[in-house]
C-alpha positions as CSV (number, residue, x, y, z in Angstrom):
1,M,100.9,83.4,109.6
2,G,104.5,84.8,109.7
3,Q,103.6,87.7,107.4
4,T,100.6,88.7,109.5
5,L,102.5,88.5,112.7
6,G,105.5,90.3,111.3
7,F,103.3,93.1,109.8
8,F,101.5,93.8,113.1
9,W,104.7,93.5,115.1
10,G,106.4,95.9,112.7
11,L,103.4,98.3,112.8
12,S,103.5,98.5,116.5
13,L,107.3,99.3,116.3
14,D,106.5,101.9,113.6
15,A,103.9,103.6,115.8
16,M,106.4,104.0,118.6
17,G,109.6,104.7,116.5
18,V,111.1,107.5,114.7
19,N,112.0,105.7,111.5
20,Y,110.0,105.8,108.2
21,F,106.5,104.8,109.0
22,G,105.8,101.3,107.5
23,L,109.5,100.3,107.1
24,Q,109.4,98.0,110.1
25,S,106.1,96.5,109.0
26,L,107.4,95.9,105.5
27,L,110.6,94.3,106.7
28,F,109.0,92.1,109.3
29,A,106.3,91.0,106.9
30,L,108.8,90.1,104.3
31,A,111.0,88.4,106.9
32,G,108.0,86.3,107.9
33,Y,107.3,85.5,104.3
34,I,110.9,84.3,103.8
35,A,110.8,82.3,107.0
36,G,107.5,80.7,105.9
37,K,108.9,79.8,102.5
38,L,112.1,78.4,104.1
39,R,110.0,76.4,106.6
40,R,108.4,74.5,103.8
41,R,111.7,73.7,102.1
42,V,113.7,72.8,105.1
43,A,113.1,70.1,107.7
44,S,111.6,72.7,110.1
45,E,111.0,70.3,112.9
46,R,114.8,70.3,113.6
47,P,116.1,73.0,115.9
48,T,119.2,73.6,113.8
49,A,117.0,74.3,110.8
50,Q,114.9,76.6,112.8
51,I,117.9,78.5,114.0
52,A,119.2,78.8,110.5
53,I,115.9,80.2,109.4
54,A,116.1,82.8,112.2
55,L,119.6,83.8,111.2
56,I,118.6,84.2,107.5
57,A,115.6,86.3,108.4
58,N,117.7,88.5,110.7
59,A,120.3,89.0,108.1
60,Y,117.6,90.0,105.6
61,Y,116.0,92.4,108.1
62,F,119.1,94.3,109.0
63,S,120.2,94.5,105.4
64,G,116.8,96.0,104.5
65,R,117.0,98.3,107.5
66,L,120.3,99.7,106.3
67,L,119.6,99.7,102.5
68,I,116.1,101.1,102.3
69,P,117.0,104.4,104.1
70,Y,120.2,104.6,101.9
71,F,118.1,104.4,98.8
72,I,115.7,107.1,100.0
73,E,118.1,109.6,101.7
74,G,121.5,108.4,100.5
75,V,122.7,107.9,104.1
76,T,122.8,104.7,106.1
77,P,121.4,105.0,109.6
78,P,123.7,104.0,112.4
79,I,122.9,100.6,113.9
80,S,125.2,99.4,116.7
81,W,126.7,95.9,116.7
82,V,125.2,95.4,120.1
83,T,121.7,95.9,118.7
84,I,122.4,93.4,115.9
85,V,123.9,90.8,118.2
86,L,121.2,91.1,120.8
87,S,118.4,91.0,118.3
88,T,119.9,87.9,116.6
89,L,120.3,86.2,120.0
90,F,116.8,87.0,121.0
91,S,115.4,85.7,117.7
92,V,117.4,82.5,118.0
93,L,116.1,81.9,121.5
94,L,112.5,82.5,120.5
95,V,112.4,80.7,117.2
96,I,111.9,77.2,118.7
97,S,108.9,78.3,120.7
98,V,107.4,80.2,117.8
99,F,107.8,77.1,115.5
100,W,106.2,75.0,118.2
101,I,103.2,77.4,118.5
102,V,102.7,77.5,114.8
103,E,102.7,73.7,114.5
104,W,100.2,73.5,117.3
105,W,98.1,76.2,115.7
106,M,98.1,74.4,112.4
107,T,97.0,71.1,114.0
108,V,94.2,72.9,115.9
109,W,92.8,74.5,112.7
């Protein structure tokens, strides 16, 4: 579920962005995979665990966003700290509702 959502969300960002096409899709899909794996290993019904999962996924995403262009071009793209902080804050605020929706979806199906 997380991989699929991440892939399509990243694909929509790739279509509108000026980065490498597919980079956002790859990073979001892998972040969704990591979040899904952590969800099974951690008591994901607790909000603190959900926030920790969001922080780990964000750290992975921004590391990949800096390292992959460095491996391709040899230059790290500039990313402002404001972008990192706001993105992390947004992810932490949304993570609880996303986990609730996924739990509901799994009980329905």
